[in-house]
N, C-alpha and C positions, 0 to 999 in steps of 0.2 A: 504494500500500500504506500502510495506516495505521501511524503511529508508535506503538510500544508503550511506554507509560509505566507504570512499575511502582511501586507503593506498598507499603511494608511493613505487613503486618498486625500485630496485637498479639502473635500467636504466632510471629512471625519469618519467616513465609512471604511471598512476593511476590504482589501482586495487580495485574492489568492494569486500568488506569483510562483509558487513552487512547481506547480504542474507545467506551466508554460516554460520554465527554465529547463525542467527535465525533458520536455518534448523538444525543445531547441537542441539540447545535447544529443538526443536520439537522432534528430534530423542531421546534425553535424556528423555523427558517427556513420550513419548509413550513407550520407552524401560522400564521405571519404571512401567508404567501402565500395560503393557502386562505381564512382568515377576513378578510383584507384584500379579497380579491375578492368575498366574500359581502357585506361592508360596502359595497363599490362598487355591487354589484347592488341592495342595499337603498336606497342613495342615488339610483340611477338610476330606481328604481321609486317614488320619493317616500315610502318608509316612514320615512325620516329626513331631516332637513334638513341634516345634517352628514355630509360625505363623508370619505373617507380623507385628503383634502388638508388636513384640520385639523392634520396633522403639520407643515405649513409655516407655521402661524399666527405663530410667533415671528419669522419672517423678514419682510423688507420685502414689502409687498403687490405683487401683479402679476396681470395678467389670465390668465397661463398657469396659475396655480395651480388655478383652478376648471374649466379645460378638461380634455379627455380625457387629454392628455399629462400634465398635472399630477396627475390622479387615479391614473394608472398608475404614475407616478414615486413617488407617496405609498405605493402598495401595495408597491412595491419597498423603500421606506424602512422600512415597517412590518415587512417580512420580515427586514431586516437588524437592526432593533432587537429583534426577537423572539429572536435568538440569545442575547444576554446575559441576557435575561429567562428563557429556558429553562435556561441554565446556573445562574442564581441559584436557580431552582426546584429544579434537580437537587441542589444542595448544601444547601438548607434544608428542603424539604418532600417530597423524593422517597420517603422511607421510609413515609409515611402511605399506607395501603392503603384509602383511602376516597375516593369521588367528591366528598365535601364539601370536601376540601382544594383541588381544582381549581375548584370552584364559588365557594368563598370567595375564592380568589385572583383570579378574574374580577371579583367584586364589589369587592374592594379596589382592583383596577386601574382599574375604572370610576370609583370614588370619587377615586382619585388624579388621573385625567385631568380629570374634570368638576368637581371641587370644589377639590382642592389646587392643581393646575396652572392653574386658571382665570385668575389674573392674568397669566400669560405667554402665554396663548392668546387673542390679540386678537379673533379672529372668533367666539369661543364666547360665547353669552349665558349668563347665570346659569341653572343647571340647572332651576330651577322655572319658567323662561320658555321652555324648549325645546319644550314641548308633550308630551302623553302618548305620541304615536307615536314621537317621537325618543327620549325617555327609555326607553321600553319596548324599542324595537328595539336601541338601543345597549347597554343593560344586558344584554339577551339575547345579543347578539353577544360582549360581553366575557365573559359566563359561559361560553358555548360555547368561546371561545378558551382560557380558563383550564382548562376541563374537558379540552379536547383536549391541551393541553400536559401537564397533570398526569397524566391517565390514560395517555398514551403513554409518558411517562418512567417512571411506576410500573410499567407493563407491561414495558418494556424491562429494568428492574432485576430484576423478578420472574423474567423469562424467563432472564436470565443468572446469577441467584443460585445455581442448582444446578450450573452448569457450572464446572469448574475451569479448563479450557483450551478455547478456541474459536478458530476461524480463519475467514477469508473464503473459503477454498477450497471 
C-alpha cells in the first residue's frame, strides 16, 4: 500500500502527493527500461555505433562492458537513472500541456550527454564524428524518451487533477 503524503494547499486543505510521486518514479523506470531496450535493439541492428553501455564509459574499461551482459546491465542502469530524471521533470515541467516540453527535454538531454558530458565519457567520439546514422538515431531515441516521460507524467497529472480522493481499491 502506498504511503500517503499530504501537502497543504494555499486554501488550507490537504493534498495527496505520495501517489503521484510514486507513479512518476514508475513512469521514469519503465521509460528507461523501454527506451533502453529500443536503444539496445538499434545498436544490435547497427543503426548506431553507440550502445547503452556508454553508461559505463567513466569507469575502468573491461571486455564485459560491450558484451551482452554489459548491455543488459546498462539498460538496467538507465532504468534506475530515469527515476530521478522523471521526478525532476515532475517538479519542473509537468504542468506544461504541450508535447514540445517532452521533445525539448529529449533534445536537451541528448545535448547534455553528447556535448556537455563528452569529457567524462571516454568511449564517445566528438558528436560531429559519430556519423549521421548514430547522431540521427540517438537524437530520435532521446526525443522519444523525453516525449514518453513528459507526456505520461502530464497525462497522469491531468487525469488526477479532477479527483479529490482516489484509492487503489
